[in-house]
LOBA-362382 format. One record per residue (C-alpha): residue in three letters; z negated, x negated, y. Coordinates in steps of 0.25 Angstrom, whole numbers, plus 2048, in hexadecimal, padded with zeros to 3 digits. Each point is the difference from the previous one (the first is absolute). Layout:
BEGIN
<pt><resn>ALA</resn><zz>Z</zz><xx>X</xx><yy>Y</yy></pt>
...
// end
This chain:
BEGIN
<pt><resn>MET</resn><zz>504</zz><xx>8EB</xx><yy>9DD</yy></pt>
<pt><resn>ARG</resn><zz>7F5</zz><xx>807</xx><yy>7F9</yy></pt>
<pt><resn>MET</resn><zz>7FF</zz><xx>7F5</xx><yy>7F5</yy></pt>
<pt><resn>PRO</resn><zz>7F4</zz><xx>7F8</xx><yy>807</yy></pt>
<pt><resn>ALA</resn><zz>7F8</zz><xx>80D</xx><yy>801</yy></pt>
<pt><resn>PHE</resn><zz>803</zz><xx>803</xx><yy>7F1</yy></pt>
<pt><resn>VAL</resn><zz>7FA</zz><xx>7F3</xx><yy>7FA</yy></pt>
<pt><resn>PRO</resn><zz>7F2</zz><xx>802</xx><yy>805</yy></pt>
<pt><resn>ALA</resn><zz>800</zz><xx>80F</xx><yy>7FC</yy></pt>
<pt><resn>VAL</resn><zz>804</zz><xx>7FC</xx><yy>7F2</yy></pt>
<pt><resn>CYS</resn><zz>7F5</zz><xx>7F5</xx><yy>800</yy></pt>
<pt><resn>CYS</resn><zz>7F6</zz><xx>80A</xx><yy>804</yy></pt>
<pt><resn>ALA</resn><zz>804</zz><xx>80A</xx><yy>7F6</yy></pt>
<pt><resn>LEU</resn><zz>7FF</zz><xx>7F5</xx><yy>7F5</yy></pt>
<pt><resn>LEU</resn><zz>7F3</zz><xx>7FB</xx><yy>804</yy></pt>
<pt><resn>ALA</resn><zz>7FA</zz><xx>80F</xx><yy>801</yy></pt>
<pt><resn>ALA</resn><zz>806</zz><xx>802</xx><yy>7F2</yy></pt>
<pt><resn>SER</resn><zz>7FA</zz><xx>7F4</xx><yy>7FA</yy></pt>
<pt><resn>CYS</resn><zz>7F2</zz><xx>803</xx><yy>805</yy></pt>
<pt><resn>SER</resn><zz>7FB</zz><xx>80B</xx><yy>7F7</yy></pt>
<pt><resn>LYS</resn><zz>7F2</zz><xx>805</xx><yy>7FE</yy></pt>
<pt><resn>THR</resn><zz>800</zz><xx>7FC</xx><yy>7F1</yy></pt>
<pt><resn>GLY</resn><zz>802</zz><xx>7F1</xx><yy>802</yy></pt>
<pt><resn>PRO</resn><zz>807</zz><xx>7F8</xx><yy>7F6</yy></pt>
<pt><resn>VAL</resn><zz>801</zz><xx>804</xx><yy>7F1</yy></pt>
<pt><resn>GLN</resn><zz>7F7</zz><xx>7F9</xx><yy>7F7</yy></pt>
<pt><resn>PRO</resn><zz>806</zz><xx>7FC</xx><yy>7F2</yy></pt>
<pt><resn>SER</resn><zz>7FB</zz><xx>807</xx><yy>7F4</yy></pt>
<pt><resn>GLU</resn><zz>7F4</zz><xx>7F9</xx><yy>7F8</yy></pt>
<pt><resn>SER</resn><zz>809</zz><xx>7FD</xx><yy>7F5</yy></pt>
<pt><resn>ALA</resn><zz>80B</zz><xx>7F9</xx><yy>808</yy></pt>
<pt><resn>SER</resn><zz>7F5</zz><xx>7F7</xx><yy>807</yy></pt>
<pt><resn>VAL</resn><zz>7FE</zz><xx>7F2</xx><yy>7FA</yy></pt>
<pt><resn>PRO</resn><zz>7F2</zz><xx>7FB</xx><yy>800</yy></pt>
<pt><resn>MET</resn><zz>7FD</zz><xx>7F4</xx><yy>808</yy></pt>
<pt><resn>THR</resn><zz>7F4</zz><xx>7FB</xx><yy>7F8</yy></pt>
<pt><resn>PHE</resn><zz>801</zz><xx>7F6</xx><yy>7F4</yy></pt>
<pt><resn>GLU</resn><zz>7F6</zz><xx>7FD</xx><yy>7F5</yy></pt>
<pt><resn>SER</resn><zz>7F8</zz><xx>7F4</xx><yy>804</yy></pt>
<pt><resn>GLY</resn><zz>7F4</zz><xx>7F8</xx><yy>7FC</yy></pt>
<pt><resn>ARG</resn><zz>7F8</zz><xx>7F4</xx><yy>805</yy></pt>
<pt><resn>VAL</resn><zz>800</zz><xx>7F2</xx><yy>7FD</yy></pt>
<pt><resn>VAL</resn><zz>7F3</zz><xx>7F8</xx><yy>804</yy></pt>
<pt><resn>VAL</resn><zz>801</zz><xx>7F1</xx><yy>7FF</yy></pt>
<pt><resn>TYR</resn><zz>7F3</zz><xx>7F8</xx><yy>800</yy></pt>
<pt><resn>VAL</resn><zz>801</zz><xx>7F1</xx><yy>802</yy></pt>
<pt><resn>HIS</resn><zz>7F3</zz><xx>7F8</xx><yy>7FE</yy></pt>
<pt><resn>TRP</resn><zz>7F9</zz><xx>7F4</xx><yy>7FB</yy></pt>
<pt><resn>ASP</resn><zz>7F1</zz><xx>800</xx><yy>7FB</yy></pt>
<pt><resn>ASN</resn><zz>7FF</zz><xx>80F</xx><yy>804</yy></pt>
<pt><resn>GLN</resn><zz>804</zz><xx>7FD</xx><yy>80E</yy></pt>
<pt><resn>GLY</resn><zz>80C</zz><xx>806</xx><yy>806</yy></pt>
<pt><resn>VAL</resn><zz>80B</zz><xx>7F6</xx><yy>805</yy></pt>
<pt><resn>PRO</resn><zz>806</zz><xx>805</xx><yy>80D</yy></pt>
<pt><resn>GLY</resn><zz>80E</zz><xx>7FD</xx><yy>805</yy></pt>
<pt><resn>LYS</resn><zz>807</zz><xx>7FF</xx><yy>7F3</yy></pt>
<pt><resn>ARG</resn><zz>80E</zz><xx>806</xx><yy>800</yy></pt>
<pt><resn>VAL</resn><zz>804</zz><xx>80B</xx><yy>7F5</yy></pt>
<pt><resn>GLU</resn><zz>80D</zz><xx>807</xx><yy>7FF</yy></pt>
<pt><resn>LEU</resn><zz>804</zz><xx>80C</xx><yy>7F8</yy></pt>
<pt><resn>LEU</resn><zz>80E</zz><xx>7FC</xx><yy>7FC</yy></pt>
<pt><resn>GLY</resn><zz>80B</zz><xx>80A</xx><yy>800</yy></pt>
<pt><resn>LEU</resn><zz>7FA</zz><xx>807</xx><yy>80C</yy></pt>
<pt><resn>HIS</resn><zz>7FF</zz><xx>7F4</xx><yy>809</yy></pt>
<pt><resn>ARG</resn><zz>7F2</zz><xx>803</xx><yy>804</yy></pt>
<pt><resn>VAL</resn><zz>7F8</zz><xx>7F4</xx><yy>804</yy></pt>
<pt><resn>LEU</resn><zz>7F1</zz><xx>800</xx><yy>803</yy></pt>
<pt><resn>LYS</resn><zz>7F5</zz><xx>7F5</xx><yy>802</yy></pt>
<pt><resn>THR</resn><zz>7F3</zz><xx>802</xx><yy>7FA</yy></pt>
<pt><resn>ASN</resn><zz>7F5</zz><xx>804</xx><yy>80A</yy></pt>
<pt><resn>GLU</resn><zz>7F2</zz><xx>7FA</xx><yy>802</yy></pt>
<pt><resn>ALA</resn><zz>7FB</zz><xx>806</xx><yy>7F3</yy></pt>
<pt><resn>GLY</resn><zz>80C</zz><xx>7FA</xx><yy>7F8</yy></pt>
<pt><resn>LEU</resn><zz>807</zz><xx>80E</xx><yy>7FF</yy></pt>
<pt><resn>ALA</resn><zz>80E</zz><xx>805</xx><yy>802</yy></pt>
<pt><resn>LYS</resn><zz>804</zz><xx>80F</xx><yy>7FE</yy></pt>
<pt><resn>PHE</resn><zz>80E</zz><xx>805</xx><yy>7FE</yy></pt>
<pt><resn>VAL</resn><zz>805</zz><xx>80F</xx><yy>7FE</yy></pt>
<pt><resn>ALA</resn><zz>80C</zz><xx>800</xx><yy>7F7</yy></pt>
<pt><resn>PRO</resn><zz>809</zz><xx>80A</xx><yy>7FA</yy></pt>
<pt><resn>VAL</resn><zz>7FE</zz><xx>802</xx><yy>7F1</yy></pt>
<pt><resn>GLY</resn><zz>807</zz><xx>7F5</xx><yy>7F8</yy></pt>
<pt><resn>ASP</resn><zz>7FF</zz><xx>7F2</xx><yy>7FA</yy></pt>
<pt><resn>TYR</resn><zz>7FF</zz><xx>7F4</xx><yy>80A</yy></pt>
<pt><resn>THR</resn><zz>7FD</zz><xx>7F1</xx><yy>800</yy></pt>
<pt><resn>LEU</resn><zz>7F4</zz><xx>7FC</xx><yy>809</yy></pt>
<pt><resn>ARG</resn><zz>802</zz><xx>7F2</xx><yy>806</yy></pt>
<pt><resn>ALA</resn><zz>7F4</zz><xx>7F8</xx><yy>805</yy></pt>
<pt><resn>TYR</resn><zz>803</zz><xx>7F3</xx><yy>808</yy></pt>
<pt><resn>ASP</resn><zz>7F9</zz><xx>7F3</xx><yy>800</yy></pt>
<pt><resn>ILE</resn><zz>7F6</zz><xx>803</xx><yy>7F5</yy></pt>
<pt><resn>ASN</resn><zz>7F8</zz><xx>7F4</xx><yy>7FA</yy></pt>
<pt><resn>ARG</resn><zz>7FF</zz><xx>801</xx><yy>7F1</yy></pt>
<pt><resn>GLY</resn><zz>7FB</zz><xx>7F1</xx><yy>7FD</yy></pt>
<pt><resn>GLY</resn><zz>809</zz><xx>7F5</xx><yy>804</yy></pt>
<pt><resn>PRO</resn><zz>80A</zz><xx>802</xx><yy>80C</yy></pt>
<pt><resn>ALA</resn><zz>801</zz><xx>80D</xx><yy>806</yy></pt>
<pt><resn>LEU</resn><zz>80B</zz><xx>809</xx><yy>7FB</yy></pt>
<pt><resn>TRP</resn><zz>80A</zz><xx>805</xx><yy>809</yy></pt>
<pt><resn>PHE</resn><zz>7FE</zz><xx>80E</xx><yy>7FB</yy></pt>
<pt><resn>ILE</resn><zz>7FB</zz><xx>808</xx><yy>7F4</yy></pt>
<pt><resn>ASP</resn><zz>806</zz><xx>80D</xx><yy>7FB</yy></pt>
<pt><resn>THR</resn><zz>7F9</zz><xx>80B</xx><yy>7FA</yy></pt>
<pt><resn>GLU</resn><zz>807</zz><xx>80C</xx><yy>7FA</yy></pt>
<pt><resn>ILE</resn><zz>7FA</zz><xx>80E</xx><yy>804</yy></pt>
<pt><resn>THR</resn><zz>803</zz><xx>80F</xx><yy>7FD</yy></pt>
<pt><resn>VAL</resn><zz>7FD</zz><xx>809</xx><yy>80B</yy></pt>
<pt><resn>ARG</resn><zz>7FD</zz><xx>80F</xx><yy>7FC</yy></pt>
<pt><resn>SER</resn><zz>7FF</zz><xx>80C</xx><yy>808</yy></pt>
<pt><resn>GLY</resn><zz>7F3</zz><xx>802</xx><yy>807</yy></pt>
<pt><resn>GLU</resn><zz>7FA</zz><xx>7F3</xx><yy>7F9</yy></pt>
<pt><resn>GLU</resn><zz>7FB</zz><xx>7F3</xx><yy>805</yy></pt>
<pt><resn>VAL</resn><zz>804</zz><xx>7F3</xx><yy>7FA</yy></pt>
<pt><resn>ARG</resn><zz>7F6</zz><xx>7F5</xx><yy>802</yy></pt>
<pt><resn>VAL</resn><zz>805</zz><xx>7F1</xx><yy>7FF</yy></pt>
<pt><resn>GLU</resn><zz>7F6</zz><xx>7F5</xx><yy>800</yy></pt>
<pt><resn>ILE</resn><zz>805</zz><xx>7F2</xx><yy>803</yy></pt>
<pt><resn>VAL</resn><zz>7F7</zz><xx>7F4</xx><yy>7FF</yy></pt>
<pt><resn>ASP</resn><zz>803</zz><xx>7F5</xx><yy>80A</yy></pt>
<pt><resn>CYS</resn><zz>7F8</zz><xx>7F3</xx><yy>7FC</yy></pt>
<pt><resn>LEU</resn><zz>7FD</zz><xx>7FA</xx><yy>80D</yy></pt>
<pt><resn>PRO</resn><zz>7F9</zz><xx>7F3</xx><yy>7FB</yy></pt>
<pt><resn>CYS</resn><zz>80C</zz><xx>7FE</xx><yy>7F7</yy></pt>
<pt><resn>VAL</resn><zz>809</zz><xx>7FB</xx><yy>80B</yy></pt>
// end
């Protein structure tokens, strides 16, 4: 039976044919889909008396991105262009601390949106 010797010969021929010197064919420029998106930055500054408040949780709703403010009271997001709600948690505004406060923002391509949130520390 010559069948077992025939199978490796066919496999070698197919392997040799698939290994061409030109490599894979690239799609034309018009057929490719760009992998980038227009985005902007959102910088949140939580402070009291010109001092940043660290450890405050801020969330960009819709994108489900949550950050905590750093030692300077800053949290920085990169977001696609669009309208969002920025939510800051456990912010004091006089009286009991609010569970959260919402701020409506619009992110534009290549621009930076700055959101300043006053957290009244002695108002607890």
